[in-house]
C-alpha positions in Angstrom: -15.8 30.4 -12.6 -14.7 27.2 -14.3 -13.3 29.3 -17.1 -10.6 30.5 -14.7 -9.9 26.9 -13.8 -9.5 25.9 -17.5 -7.4 28.9 -18.4 -5.0 28.3 -15.4 -4.9 24.6 -16.1 -4.0 25.3 -19.7 -1.4 27.8 -18.7 0.4 25.3 -16.5 -0.1 22.5 -19.1 1.5 24.6 -21.8 4.8 25.1 -20.0 7.3 23.1 -22.2 9.7 22.5 -19.3 7.2 20.2 -17.7 6.7 18.0 -20.7 10.4 18.0 -21.5 11.1 16.9 -17.9 8.4 14.2 -18.0 9.6 12.9 -21.3 13.2 12.6 -20.1 12.1 11.0 -16.8 9.9 8.4 -18.5 12.5 7.7 -21.2 15.1 7.1 -18.5 12.8 4.7 -16.6 11.9 2.8 -19.8 15.5 2.5 -21.0 16.6 1.4 -17.6 13.9 -1.3 -17.4 14.8 -2.5 -20.9 18.4 -2.8 -19.9 17.6 -4.5 -16.6 15.4 -7.0 -18.5 18.1 -7.6 -21.1 20.8 -8.2 -18.5 18.7 -10.5 -16.3 20.2 -14.0 -16.1 19.4 -17.2 -14.3 20.8 -20.7 -14.1 18.3 -23.6 -13.7 19.5 -27.3 -13.8 22.9 -26.2 -15.2 21.4 -24.2 -18.1 21.8 -20.4 -18.3 19.0 -18.2 -19.5 19.0 -14.5 -20.2 16.6 -11.7 -20.8 12.8 -12.3 -21.0 13.3 -16.0 -21.1 15.3 -15.9 -17.9 12.5 -14.0 -16.2 9.9 -16.4 -17.5 11.9 -19.4 -16.3 12.4 -17.9 -12.8 8.7 -17.2 -12.5 7.8 -20.7 -13.5 10.4 -22.2 -11.0 9.2 -19.9 -8.2 5.5 -20.8 -8.9 6.3 -24.4 -8.0 7.6 -23.5 -4.6 5.4 -20.5 -3.8 3.5 -20.5 -0.6 4.4 -20.4 3.1 8.0 -19.7 3.8 9.3 -22.3 6.3 12.7 -23.6 7.4 12.0 -26.8 5.5 11.3 -24.9 2.3 14.6 -22.9 2.7 16.6 -26.1 3.2 14.8 -27.8 0.3 15.7 -24.9 -2.0 19.3 -25.0 -0.7 19.7 -28.7 -1.2 18.4 -28.5 -4.8 20.0 -25.2 -6.0 22.6 -24.1 -3.4 23.4 -20.5 -2.7 23.1 -17.5 -5.1 26.3 -15.7 -6.1 27.7 -13.7 -9.0 30.3 -14.7 -11.6 33.6 -12.9 -11.4 32.3 -10.2 -13.8 30.1 -9.1 -10.9 26.9 -8.9 -13.1 26.1 -12.4 -14.3 24.1 -14.5 -11.8 25.4 -18.0 -11.1 22.1 -19.3 -9.9 18.3 -18.6 -9.9 15.8 -16.4 -8.1 14.9 -19.1 -5.5 18.5 -19.4 -4.4 18.8 -15.7 -4.5 15.8 -15.2 -2.2 17.1 -17.5 0.5 20.7 -16.3 0.1 19.9 -12.6 0.5 17.6 -13.1 3.4 19.1 -16.0 5.4 22.8 -15.9 4.9 25.8 -13.5 5.3 25.7 -12.7 1.6 25.5 -9.0 2.1 28.7 -9.1 4.2 30.6 -10.8 1.4 31.7 -9.6 -2.1 29.0 -11.9 -3.5 31.3 -13.7 -6.0 32.7 -16.5 -3.8 30.2 -19.2 -2.7 32.8 -20.5 -0.2 32.3 -17.4 1.9 28.6 -17.7 2.1 26.8 -19.5 4.9 23.5 -19.4 6.8 23.3 -17.0 9.6 23.8 -18.5 13.1 23.0 -17.7 16.7 22.1 -14.1 17.5 22.7 -13.1 13.9 20.0 -15.5 12.8 17.6 -14.3 15.5 18.1 -10.6 14.7 18.2 -10.7 10.9 16.4 -13.8 9.6 14.2 -15.6 12.2 11.4 -13.0 11.9 10.7 -14.1 8.3 9.8 -17.6 9.6 7.6 -16.3 12.5 5.1 -14.1 10.5 3.5 -16.5 8.1 5.3 -15.0 5.2 4.0 -16.0 1.8 6.8 -16.0 -0.8 6.6 -15.8 -4.6 8.5 -14.0 -7.4 8.9 -10.4 -6.3 12.1 -9.4 -8.1 10.3 -7.1 -10.5 8.2 -5.5 -7.8 11.3 -4.8 -5.7 12.7 -2.9 -8.8 9.3 -1.2 -9.3 9.3 0.2 -5.7 12.8 1.6 -6.1 12.2 3.2 -9.5 8.7 4.5 -8.4 10.2 6.4 -5.5 13.1 7.8 -7.6 10.8 8.8 -10.4 8.4 10.4 -7.9 11.1 12.5 -6.3 12.2 13.7 -9.8 8.6 14.4 -10.8 8.2 16.6 -7.7 11.0 18.8 -9.0 9.3 19.0 -12.4 6.0 20.0 -10.7 7.9 22.5 -8.6 9.2 24.1 -11.8 5.8 24.1 -13.4 3.7 25.4 -10.4 6.1 28.0 -8.8 5.2 30.8 -11.4 1.4 30.4 -10.9 0.9 33.5 -8.7 4.3 35.2 -8.9 3.9 35.5 -12.7 0.6 37.4 -12.2 2.5 40.0 -10.1 5.3 40.3 -12.6 2.9 40.7 -15.6 0.7 43.1 -13.6 -2.4 40.9 -14.3 -3.2 40.2 -10.7 -5.5 43.2 -10.4 -7.6 41.9 -13.3 -8.6 38.8 -11.3 -9.4 40.8 -8.2 -11.6 43.4 -9.8 -14.8 41.5 -9.1 -16.1 40.0 -5.9 -16.1 36.5 -7.3 -12.6 37.0 -8.7 -11.3 37.9 -5.3 -12.9 34.8 -3.8 -13.8 31.8 -6.0 -11.4 32.9 -8.8 -8.4 32.5 -6.6 -9.5 29.2 -5.3 -10.0 28.1 -8.9 -6.3 29.0 -9.6 -5.3 26.9 -6.6 -7.6 24.0 -7.7 -6.2 24.1 -11.2 -2.6 23.8 -9.9 -3.5 20.9 -7.6 -5.5 19.2 -10.3 -2.6 19.3 -12.7 -0.2 18.0 -10.0 -2.5 15.0 -9.1 -3.3 14.2 -12.8 0.3 14.2 -13.8 1.4 12.1 -10.8 -1.4 9.6 -11.5 -0.3 9.5 -15.2 3.3 8.8 -14.4 2.2 6.2 -11.8 -0.1 4.5 -14.4 2.8 4.4 -16.9 5.2 2.8 -14.4 2.6 0.2 -13.4 1.9 -0.5 -17.0 5.5 -1.1 -18.2 6.3 -3.3 -15.1 3.2 -5.4 -15.6 4.2 -5.9 -19.2 7.6 -7.1 -18.3 7.1 -9.0 -15.0 3.4 -9.8 -15.0 1.2 -9.9 -11.9 2.9 -12.8 -10.3 4.2 -12.0 -6.8 1.7 -9.3 -6.0 0.0 -11.6 -3.6 3.3 -12.4 -1.8 4.1 -10.9 1.6 5.2 -7.3 1.5 8.1 -8.0 3.9 10.0 -9.6 1.0 10.2 -6.2 -0.6 13.3 -4.2 0.1 11.4 -1.1 1.2 9.4 -2.9 3.8 11.0 -3.3 7.2 10.1 -5.8 9.9 9.0 -2.9 12.1 6.3 -0.3 11.6 3.1 -0.2 9.6 2.6 -1.3 6.0 0.0 -3.5 4.2 0.7 -7.2 4.4 0.7 -8.0 0.6 3.1 -6.7 -2.0 0.1 -5.3 -3.9 -1.2 -3.5 -0.9 2.3 -2.2 -0.1 2.8 -0.8 -3.7 -0.7 0.7 -3.7 0.2 2.3 -0.4 3.3 3.8 -1.9 1.2 5.1 -4.8 -1.2 6.7 -2.4 1.7 8.4 -0.5 3.0 9.7 -3.8 -0.3 11.3 -4.8 -0.6 12.8 -1.3 2.9 14.1 -1.6 2.0 15.8 -4.9 -1.0 17.5 -3.2 1.3 18.7 -0.4 4.0 19.9 -2.7 1.5 21.7 -4.9 -0.1 23.5 -2.0 3.2 24.6 -0.5 4.6 25.8 -3.8 1.4 27.8 -4.6 1.6 29.4 -1.2 5.2 30.4 -1.7 4.4 31.6 -5.2 1.7 34.0 -3.8 4.3 35.4 -1.3 6.9 36.2 -4.1 6.7 39.1 -6.6 8.4 37.3 -9.5 8.8 33.7 -10.6 12.5 33.3 -9.9 12.4 33.9 -6.1 9.3 31.7 -6.0 11.2 28.9 -7.7 14.3 29.4 -5.5 12.3 29.4 -2.2 10.2 26.4 -3.4 13.2 24.4 -4.3 14.9 25.3 -1.0 11.8 24.3 1.0 11.6 21.0 -0.9 15.2 20.1 -0.2 15.5 21.5 3.4 14.3 18.3 5.0 17.3 16.5 3.4 19.6 19.1 5.0 17.8 18.7 8.4 18.0 14.9 8.4 21.5 14.5 7.2 23.3 17.5 8.7 21.3 19.4 11.3 19.4 16.7 13.1 22.5 14.6 14.2 23.7 17.8 16.0 20.4 18.0 18.1 20.4 21.8 17.7 17.2 22.4 19.7 17.6 19.7 22.3 16.5 16.1 21.9 12.8 16.5 22.4 12.1 19.4 20.1 14.5 18.1 17.5 12.6 14.8 17.4 9.3 16.7 16.8 11.0 18.6 14.0 12.2 15.3 12.6 8.7 13.9 12.5 7.6 17.0 10.8 10.3 16.8 8.2 9.6 13.1 7.4 6.0 14.2 6.6 7.2 16.5 3.8 7.1 15.6 0.1 10.8 14.5 -0.2 10.4 11.9 2.6 6.7 11.0 2.5 7.0 8.4 -0.3 9.8 6.6 1.5 8.3 6.9 5.0 7.8 3.1 5.2 11.5 2.7 5.5 11.5 4.6 8.8 9.5 1.8 10.5 6.8 4.1 11.9 3.8 2.4 13.6 0.3 2.9 12.3 -0.5 5.6 14.8 2.6 7.6 14.0 1.9 7.2 10.2 -1.6 8.6 10.8 0.0 11.6 12.6 2.4 12.1 9.6 -0.5 12.0 7.2 -2.4 14.5 9.3 0.7 16.8 9.3 0.9 16.5 5.6 -2.8 17.4 5.1 -2.5 20.3 7.6 0.5 21.8 5.9 -1.2 21.4 2.5 -4.3 23.3 3.9 -2.0 26.0 5.3 -0.3 26.4 2.0 -3.5 26.8 0.2 -4.8 29.4 2.7 -1.6 31.3 2.6 -1.8 31.4 -1.2 -5.4 32.5 -1.2 -5.2 35.3 1.4 -1.8 36.6 0.3 -2.9 36.9 -3.3 -6.2 38.4 -2.4 -4.7 41.2 -0.2 -1.6 42.0 -2.2 -1.9 45.3 -4.0 
C-alpha cells in the first residue's frame, strides 16, 4: 500500500512547475531581505550607520532600554533621541529604532508625510486614549522587533504565493488519472478501491505539509541569520499584525509560531479541497480552474459581495466567518481581532472543510467509472 503513496508522492514531486515556483518565491524573498538589510539606516549620537552595522547598533541600543514599556521610558527616549522621521529622499532614516518605536506608536506620525519633524507630536486626549494608551496598560515588554515585523509580513505573502504553487501541483492528482485512463487500474482490487485512494490523498497532503514546513524553515533561517533572536521575547502587540483586540499569544515568538501553525493548517485545508475538486473533474485544466476559483472566491466575497449584504445581515455574517476560515484568509486571521472562542470555531471550520474535501475526493474517485 505504501508503494502507491511513494509513487504518488514522487509524481507530485516531479512536477517542474512546483520547483520553479518555489525557487522564484524563495529567490524573491532572499533578494528582498538582502536589499532591506542593505538599505537599513540608523542615526545614533549624530552618527549614521547603514546595512548590517546599523542593525547591530540598533539592537545594542534597544537592549539597553528593553523591558517594561512605561510613560517614563517613552519620554526618556524622546528626551535623548527625539522623534523618528525620514530625510527628504523618503527612504533614509533620520533617527534610530527606539525613536521609531515611540514615534509610530504614540504620535500622529502615520497622519503626516513622515519627513517633517515639526509636524509630529504626541497624541492627545481621545486620540491618545483610543490609539496609544492601551500599550501602557497591558504590561508590554518592548525590544528590537523590526526584523520580526518584516518576517510576519513576508511570511504571509510567501505563504499565499506558495498556496498557488501547491494548487498548481495538486490539482491534476485525480483528474490526470481520468484523462490518462489509468483510474480503473487503481480500482481493480478491493484494497485499491479503499486504501489505495486514501494513500493518494495522504501523499498529496504529505507533500503540501512538507513543502510548507520547508519554506517556513527557510524563512525562519534567513531572518535569524540577519536579525538574530533578539526581540522574540517582546510582546506580540508590538508586531504590526497583532491588534489590541482578539486572541493571539503574548510573546512575539508565540505569535510567529502561531502564524506558522495557521500556515500549515492552511496547507492541509487547501490540499484537501483541491484533491476533492480534482476528483470531481475529468481533466486537469478544469480541476485547476475550479481550484483557483475556489481559492480566490473568499477575496471576491470579502471585498465585493459582503459589503452588499446579499443574503441579509445574519446569514452574510455567517458566510463571512466561513470565508475567513479558508486558506487565503486563515494565515492573516489574527488581523481580524477574533476572540479565542471565535478562532477555535474557525479552526474547527477549517478542519471540517478539510475532512469534507478528503471524503469527496475518496468517494467520487472510487465510484466514477
